[in-house]
C-alpha positions in Angstrom: 0.2 -0.2 0.0 0.9 3.3 -0.3 0.1 6.7 0.3 0.1 9.7 -2.0 0.4 13.1 -0.4 -0.3 15.8 -2.6 -0.4 20.1 -1.7 -1.9 22.0 -4.3 -3.1 25.3 -4.9 -6.8 26.3 -3.5 -8.4 27.2 -6.4 -7.6 23.7 -8.3 -8.9 21.6 -5.7 -12.5 20.8 -6.8 -11.3 20.3 -9.9 -8.8 17.8 -8.6 -11.0 15.9 -6.4 -13.5 15.6 -9.1 -10.7 14.2 -11.4 -10.1 11.4 -8.4 -13.3 10.9 -7.8 -14.5 9.8 -11.8 -11.6 7.9 -11.9 -12.8 5.5 -8.8 -10.8 6.9 -5.8 -13.5 8.1 -3.7 -11.6 7.5 -0.8 -9.2 10.5 0.3 -8.6 13.2 2.7 -8.8 16.7 1.9 -7.6 19.6 4.3 -6.7 23.2 4.0 -2.9 23.8 4.6 -0.5 27.0 4.2 2.7 26.9 3.9 6.4 28.2 2.3 8.4 27.5 -0.1 11.2 28.8 -3.0 7.9 30.1 -4.6 6.1 33.0 -3.3 3.5 34.6 -5.2 2.5 38.3 -5.9 -0.5 38.5 -4.0 1.2 35.9 -1.2 0.5 37.4 2.1 1.5 36.2 6.1 -1.0 34.4 7.5 -2.6 35.8 10.5 -2.8 32.2 12.0 1.0 31.0 11.3 3.1 34.6 10.7 5.7 32.4 8.9 3.9 31.0 6.1 2.2 32.7 3.0 0.8 30.4 0.2 -2.6 29.0 1.0 -3.0 25.0 -0.3 -4.7 22.1 -0.1 -3.6 18.7 1.2 -4.9 15.5 -0.2 -4.4 12.2 1.0 -4.8 9.1 -0.6 -4.2 5.8 0.8 -3.9 3.2 -2.3 -2.6 0.2 -4.2 1.1 0.3 -5.4 -0.2 -0.2 -8.6 -2.7 2.9 -8.7 0.3 5.6 -7.7 0.7 6.4 -11.2 -2.0 7.1 -12.0 -3.0 9.2 -9.3 -0.1 11.3 -9.8 -1.1 11.9 -13.6 -4.7 13.0 -12.3 -3.5 15.6 -10.0 -0.8 16.5 -12.1 -4.0 17.2 -15.2 -6.0 18.9 -13.3 -3.7 20.8 -10.3 -1.2 22.1 -12.8 -1.5 25.5 -15.3 2.6 25.0 -15.9 3.0 27.9 -13.1 5.7 28.2 -10.1 4.6 27.2 -6.8 1.6 24.6 -7.8 2.7 22.3 -5.2 4.5 18.8 -4.5 3.1 15.4 -4.8 5.0 13.0 -2.8 4.4 8.8 -2.0 4.8 7.0 1.1 4.8 3.3 2.1 1.8 2.1 4.2 3.1 -0.5 6.3 -0.5 -1.3 7.8 -3.8 -0.4 8.0 -6.1 -0.7 10.8 -9.9 0.1 11.2 -10.5 2.1 14.2 -14.0 0.7 14.9 -12.8 -2.6 15.1 -9.4 -2.2 15.5 -8.4 -4.9 13.3 -6.0 -5.0 10.2 -7.6 -4.4 7.3 -6.2 -4.0 3.7 -9.8 -4.0 1.7 -10.3 -0.9 2.5 -8.5 1.4 0.5 
């Protein structure tokens, strides 16, 4: 199993999530994020909540089968990119085990 984590521009969130859902990837976490990186947009302003950050982003997290990673990355790139600097990052982590909160039992079919 793998976890695909993507930080994308806020304004691309709906299109990326719709693309993922249309391709059958319906179990995902979407949350607001703020960060700072090499790129600073002209409209970037310090956050009131976190004074050191300046970019409002969306954090997408998807736990998937290893063989689905490439397709997910392509979908995020297709719907999240406008060929501009500072559009975000995608990274992949290995998921060693998955447990259901309700039962406490290990599960592989819940991804």
